[in-house]
C-alpha positions, -999 to 999 in steps of 0.1 A, spaced: 278 17 -571 285 54 -563 259 76 -547 260 108 -527 269 91 -495 297 70 -510 320 101 -507 311 104 -470 322 66 -465 353 73 -484 362 104 -462 358 83 -431 381 57 -446 408 83 -458 408 99 -424 413 66 -407 435 47 -430 451 72 -452 463 62 -489 450 26 -484 415 38 -480 403 33 -515 419 -1 -516 400 -10 -484 367 2 -498 372 -20 -531 383 -52 -512 359 -51 -482 324 -68 -489 312 -54 -458 321 -18 -468 305 -24 -502 273 -39 -484 272 -5 -464 276 16 -497 247 -2 -510 226 2 -477 232 38 -472 221 51 -507 190 67 -492 210 90 -469 208 118 -494 176 136 -491 149 127 -517 160 93 -526 135 66 -537 151 41 -513 134 35 -480 153 45 -449 151 13 -432 174 6 -403 172 -29 -392 200 -45 -410 222 -15 -403 216 -17 -365 220 -56 -364 255 -51 -378 261 -20 -356 252 -36 -322 274 -65 -330 304 -44 -342 299 -22 -311 299 -52 -288 332 -63 -305 348 -29 -299 336 -25 -263 347 -60 -253 384 -50 -264 389 -72 -293 406 -44 -311 433 -40 -285 435 -56 -251 419 -90 -264 433 -88 -300 432 -121 -317 410 -137 -289 376 -131 -305 372 -169 -314 372 -176 -276 345 -150 -269 311 -167 -256 291 -143 -277 269 -114 -271 234 -122 -256 204 -118 -278 184 -98 -252 213 -73 -249 215 -68 -286 179 -65 -291 177 -39 -261 207 -18 -277 191 -18 -311 159 -1 -297 179 25 -279 192 38 -313 173 65 -332 143 52 -352 148 17 -336 124 16 -308 100 -9 -327 127 -31 -343 123 -69 -341 145 -98 -341 145 -106 -378 176 -87 -389 198 -104 -363 183 -139 -369 183 -140 -405 176 -109 -427 211 -93 -426 228 -127 -435 201 -133 -463 205 -99 -478 241 -99 -477 242 -134 -495 220 -118 -523 245 -91 -529 276 -111 -526 266 -149 -535 302 -159 -543 313 -150 -507 311 -179 -483 310 -158 -451 281 -140 -436 281 -111 -413 263 -127 -383 274 -160 -365 249 -172 -340 243 -202 -317 205 -205 -318 204 -229 -288 224 -206 -265 211 -173 -280 245 -161 -285 258 -138 -314 290 -128 -329 301 -105 -359 320 -124 -383 357 -111 -379 367 -123 -411 347 -95 -427 363 -70 -404 401 -77 -409 410 -68 -446 445 -77 -460 458 -48 -480 493 -41 -497 514 -15 -479 545 -9 -499 560 -42 -505 542 -61 -477 508 -71 -469 492 -60 -437 458 -65 -422 435 -37 -413 405 -39 -389 375 -18 -401 353 -23 -370 356 14 -358 351 27 -394 319 5 -398 304 22 -366 314 55 -378 296 49 -413 265 39 -398 266 67 -373 270 90 -401 240 73 -420 219 78 -389 230 116 -387 221 122 -423 186 104 -419 179 123 -388 189 156 -403 166 152 -433 136 139 -411 141 166 -385 140 191 -413 108 176 -426 93 174 -391 102 210 -384 89 223 -417 55 206 -409 52 222 -375 61 256 -389 36 254 -420 10 244 -397 12 278 -379 11 298 -412 -14 326 -414 -40 324 -438 -23 351 -459 6 325 -466 -10 295 -476 12 294 -508 41 281 -487 20 253 -474 8 241 -507 43 242 -521 56 223 -493 31 195 -497 38 195 -535 74 191 -525 64 158 -507 44 145 -533 69 140 -559 81 107 -574 117 110 -559 104 115 -524 111 90 -496 84 63 -499 75 65 -462 69 103 -463 49 101 -495 25 74 -477 22 96 -445 13 128 -465 -10 110 -487 -28 95 -459 -30 128 -442 -47 144 -472 -71 117 -480 -82 112 -443 -91 150 -443 -107 146 -477 -130 117 -468 -138 131 -433 -160 158 -452 -182 129 -467 -209 109 -452 -234 81 -460 -267 71 -447 -269 33 -439 -288 10 -417 -307 -25 -414 -339 -10 -426 -353 23 -441 -368 31 -409 -333 28 -391 -311 49 -412 -279 65 -396 -256 91 -409 -218 83 -405 -189 103 -418 -162 85 -436 -130 76 -416 -98 65 -431 -74 44 -408 -37 36 -415 -35 -2 -408 4 -4 -401 39 10 -405 49 21 -438 80 -2 -440 65 -33 -424 68 -52 -456 41 -75 -443 19 -77 -474 -9 -58 -456 -33 -33 -468 -22 4 -460 -55 22 -455 -89 10 -447 -122 32 -448 -149 28 -423 -179 22 -427 -176 15 -465 -149 -10 -462 -129 3 -489 -91 -10 -491 -62 14 -502 -28 4 -512 0 28 -517 27 20 -543 57 38 -556 59 18 -588 39 15 -620 48 -21 -623 15 -36 -629 25 -70 -616 28 -53 -583 -9 -44 -587 -18 -79 -597 -2 -92 -565 -21 -68 -543 -54 -77 -560 -47 -114 -555 -39 -112 -519 -73 -98 -512 -89 -122 -537 -97 -95 -561 -117 -75 -536 -119 -39 -550 -87 -19 -543 -80 19 -545 -43 26 -554 -24 56 -543 4 58 -568 36 78 -567 34 88 -602 25 120 -623 11 97 -650 -27 104 -658 -49 80 -639 -64 66 -673 -27 58 -684 -21 37 -654 -52 21 -658 -47 12 -695 -11 0 -687 -28 -25 -662 -54 -35 -687 -27 -42 -714 -6 -61 -690 -35 -81 -679 -41 -88 -716 -6 -98 -722 -2 -120 -691 -35 -139 -691 -51 -134 -726 -86 -144 -714 -109 -115 -716 -129 -126 -685 -98 -129 -664 -85 -96 -676 -120 -80 -668 -119 -93 -633 -84 -75 -627 -95 -43 -642 -127 -43 -623 -108 -48 -591 -93 -14 -594 -118 9 -577 -97 40 -582 -64 53 -592 -50 83 -571 -19 98 -585 -1 129 -575 -19 154 -594 -52 141 -578 -36 144 -542 -22 178 -550 -57 191 -563 -76 174 -533 -49 191 -509 -57 226 -525 -95 221 -519 -88 213 -484 -65 242 -478 -93 265 -491 -116 251 -468 -92 257 -439 -81 222 -432 -43 229 -434 -36 227 -397 -57 195 -394 -37 179 -422 -4 190 -409 -11 178 -373 -19 145 -388 14 145 -409 33 151 -376 14 124 -356 21 98 -382 56 109 -387 64 104 -351 47 71 -350 66 58 -382 101 71 -370 96 61 -334 97 96 -319 81 95 -285 92 129 -270 73 162 -276 101 180 -292 107 153 -317 143 152 -310 162 122 -324 194 113 -304 225 96 -321 242 67 -307 274 75 -285 306 68 -301 326 37 -288 357 43 -311 386 67 -304 
């Protein structure tokens, strides 16, 4: 697999290893894995910019280098007592975008995902002693035999792994920082230059935009949209009250916890954001709330009627029974596509809600990407290699 960041990886390897860089890249499963995991580095990738598995690998390799197993203690790693889980987790959370990371990648997800991509390889990146809560990086994945002239030599890629992950963080930081800065600047535009804001939002509502950014922008637009609407309700006709609709974001965009993305109060509407037109994903979302009506915010330019018809046809093919098909179709309360979001945003801009929307985007972006300081600055891990 080759993508925009592959050349960055190769440049790092060529600078460190010279003519054997390409051979190292081809022979190393760990470098191949990093190549797969960094494809979202180029701005506008559909891939989510998650960091958990990157950082699990990063902190273990960093520990390996810092403890001297590349030089002073070379060849002695098998005698190492292992890094403590608490130290590794603390270090992960010090890294950019890492403040909310949990233990899953260290405990199983990195190994499981690596095995998915390389099922024929019998080693995994992380070795752990569950009882003692001690962890090691699998040194067999760091030391690669390569042909140099007529002989075979071993090369240790530990420092290169750290540099590759650091470069990936820098690329993601740059892309996000530009997004955050643009939000702040556009929120300050004068009424005479609203066209710039509309074009910016349109740029974030495209099929090839990062899934998290699409969800954040969609939420900000819909929250402002529904905030203009109210209902009258109560326990009796004599006790009616007026409440404006309020949209709440129920979790982080990359939590992958099977939850519902937005909830509306007081109507109790559920919203699910999806970047796919795979209708099986819709069926899954509908089933997990027992066919309670769902509104889908879909990252597509396809007409809403087309998406709904695709769902109906797939339900017919999959289930065949009209009553079952009808239940699935009826469970789709609304399809909100990209043209609908852009249209709603345009109306809100005319109503003077631009600053409100942009403030919400900045707020949700800080939460999503673990930015706590006022300036939204994201640091980079300090290099431990020479």
